[in-house]
N, C-alpha and C positions, 0 to 999 in steps of 0.2 A: 368504476364508480358510476358511469353513465348506464351500464347494464343493470347494476343494482337499483338505480333510480327508475328506469323504465320497467323493471319487474315489479317494483313496489306500487308504481302508478297503474299498471295493468292489473294488478290484484286489486287494488282499491277499486278501479272502474267496475271489474267483474263483480265484486262484492256488492257495489252501489246498484247495479243492474239487477242483481238477484234480489236485493231488498226492495227495489222499486216494483218488481213483479209480483212479489209476496204482498205488498200493500196495496197494489193495484193489479188484479190478475187480468185485466183487459189489455194492458200494455204489450205492444208487439203486433206482428202481423198475422192475420188469420185468413184461411182459404175456405170459401164457401163449399159445402158438400151437399146441402140439402135446402130446399125453399118451398114453402107452401103459402099460398095467399088466397084469400076469399074476396070476391067482387060480385055484388048483387046476389049473394046466396050460392054462387058457383064457386067450387074449389079448384085451384090449379096447382099442380106439383111440378118442381123442376128437379129431376134427379140425374140428368145427364150432364156432367161437368167435364167432358172431353171437349165439347164445343162451347159450352156456356161457362164463362169464368168470372169469378169475382174474388178480389183481394180487399181487405179492410185493415187498416192500420189504426192503432191508438197509441199514441205517446202520452206524456204527462198531462197535456192540456188539449191537444187537437186530435181530430179523427180525420180520416180520408178513406174513400173507396174508389175503386175503378173496377169496371166489368166490360165484358165484351159477350154478345150473345147473338143468336140467329133468331130474326123474326121473318117469317115468309121467305125464307132462303136468302135473306139479306143480313150482312154482318152490321150490327149496331154496337155502339158503345155508350156507356153512361158513367159519370164520374161525379164526386162531390166531396164536400168536407166542411169542416167548421170546428167549432169547440163542444166539449162535452162535460157532463157531470155524471159521476158514477158513485153511489153509496147503497148499501143494504140491498143488493139486487135490483136496483132501479137505475136506469141509464136514461139520460136525457141528451139528445144531440141537438144542437143549434146550428142549422145549416146555413152556412154563409156563402158557400159556392155550390153550384150544381148545374149539370147539363141543362136541365129544364128550369127555365126562369121562375116558373110558378112555385119552385121549391125554395128558392132563395128567401131567406128570412123566416123559414118555418121551423118549428120544434117538433121533434119526434120523441115520444116516451116509450121505452121498452122495459119489459121484465127480462132480467138476465138470470141464467142458471148455468152452472158449470158441471158437466158429467165427465169425469175422467179428463180426457184431453180435448173435450168438445165444448165449445160456447154456444149456448143456445139463447136466442134472443127472440122475443114475440112482443107484439103490440097488443095491449089489453082492450081491443075493440077497434072501432072504426077510425081510420086515421087518413090524411090527405096523402101521406106517404105510400101506403099500400093501395091507393084508389079504391078502397073497398072496406071491408068489414074486419080485417085482420091480416096479419103477416107473421109467419113462423120461419125462422132461420137457424141452420146449424153450420157452424164453422169449426175447423181444426187449425191448430197452429201451423203456419207455413214453415217449411224446413228448407 
């Protein structure tokens, strides 16, 4: 009897997770594979994700990210999170925690697209988050 009950519960949970991902395709953990940002008219690309790593996670209400990267041969880290709203290809992140205090309490607006298994998020212009004129990032689902 216990085995049947456990099987039914596991099936129910699996179905619910599948439904949640279909209704909110952001849900889950994403690994950054490409980043481009522009500051003062100069564009910078990050394509080496062997040493530079970032993961971003969205659940039903909250998001968080953690990253480590090298700057001038020094290992640095960055993290943050808060709540978010997503609808019709528009994502708004309300940053409640961040490594950099100046980011706490800010809001970042992204345009979101999905291309196969890739999440593409970009800022539609100048933001405090990108410290410049725009941000473009690509993520794949972490496995």
